[in-house]
C-alpha positions in Angstrom: 210.6 100.7 -20.6 213.5 100.3 -18.2 214.7 96.8 -17.6 214.7 95.8 -13.9 217.5 93.9 -12.2 215.2 90.8 -12.3 215.1 90.7 -16.1 215.5 87.1 -17.3 217.0 86.6 -20.8 215.5 83.6 -22.6 217.7 80.6 -23.2 218.7 79.7 -26.7 216.3 76.8 -27.1 213.2 78.9 -26.0 214.3 81.9 -28.1 214.6 79.6 -31.1 211.0 78.3 -30.6 209.6 81.8 -30.2 211.4 82.9 -33.3 210.0 79.9 -35.2 206.5 80.9 -34.0 206.8 84.4 -35.3 208.4 83.2 -38.5 205.1 81.4 -39.2 203.4 84.8 -39.4 206.1 86.2 -41.8 204.2 85.3 -45.0 201.1 87.1 -46.1 199.4 84.0 -47.4 199.9 82.1 -44.1 198.6 85.1 -42.2 195.5 85.2 -44.5 195.1 81.4 -44.1 195.3 81.8 -40.3 192.7 84.6 -40.4 190.3 82.3 -42.2 191.0 79.5 -39.7 190.4 81.6 -36.6 186.7 81.7 -37.6 186.6 77.9 -37.7 187.6 74.7 -39.4 188.0 74.7 -43.2 189.2 72.4 -46.0 191.9 73.2 -48.5 189.5 74.2 -51.2 187.6 76.6 -49.0 190.9 78.1 -47.8 192.2 78.5 -51.4 189.0 80.3 -52.4 189.1 82.6 -49.4 192.7 83.5 -49.7 192.9 83.5 -53.5 195.8 81.1 -53.9 196.0 77.6 -55.4 195.0 74.5 -53.4 198.6 73.2 -53.8 199.9 76.5 -52.3 197.5 76.2 -49.4 198.6 72.5 -48.9 202.2 73.6 -48.8 201.5 76.3 -46.2 199.4 73.9 -44.1 202.2 71.4 -44.0 204.5 74.0 -42.5 201.8 75.3 -40.1 201.1 71.7 -39.0 204.8 71.0 -38.4 204.9 74.0 -36.2 201.9 72.7 -34.4 199.9 75.8 -35.1 197.1 73.9 -36.9 195.6 70.5 -36.6 194.2 68.4 -39.5 191.3 66.0 -39.7 190.6 63.8 -42.7 187.1 63.1 -43.9 187.2 60.9 -46.9 189.4 62.6 -49.4 189.1 66.0 -47.8 191.4 67.3 -45.1 190.0 69.9 -42.7 192.3 72.3 -40.8 191.6 74.1 -37.5 193.4 76.2 -34.9 192.7 74.6 -31.5 195.2 76.4 -29.3 193.6 79.5 -27.8 197.0 81.0 -27.2 197.7 81.0 -30.9 194.3 82.5 -31.7 194.9 85.2 -29.1 198.4 86.0 -30.3 197.1 86.2 -33.9 194.2 88.5 -32.9 196.4 90.7 -30.8 198.8 91.1 -33.7 195.9 92.1 -36.0 194.5 94.5 -33.4 198.0 96.1 -32.9 198.3 96.7 -36.7 194.8 98.0 -37.1 194.9 100.4 -34.2 198.5 101.5 -34.9 
């Protein structure tokens, strides 16, 4: 691909946010958690069982994903349910998976 004369280089602030977004996908446990959440809302126990890590590890990852605004949380009694609401994040995740699977 040849860059055109109209190429716009991202400013530092935008580049930092994009890097942070992709950093969220740099851990296999977070990627597996996101793959579970793309199918719908789940609580920490369900995510731990699906991914095969402890509930405390899931909670740790969810805190980071929530801070990056990639997932939203909903409390129901003592349970916290997580979901991915942003269609852009779901699309980005699915495109990444498709890219890897089709090589």
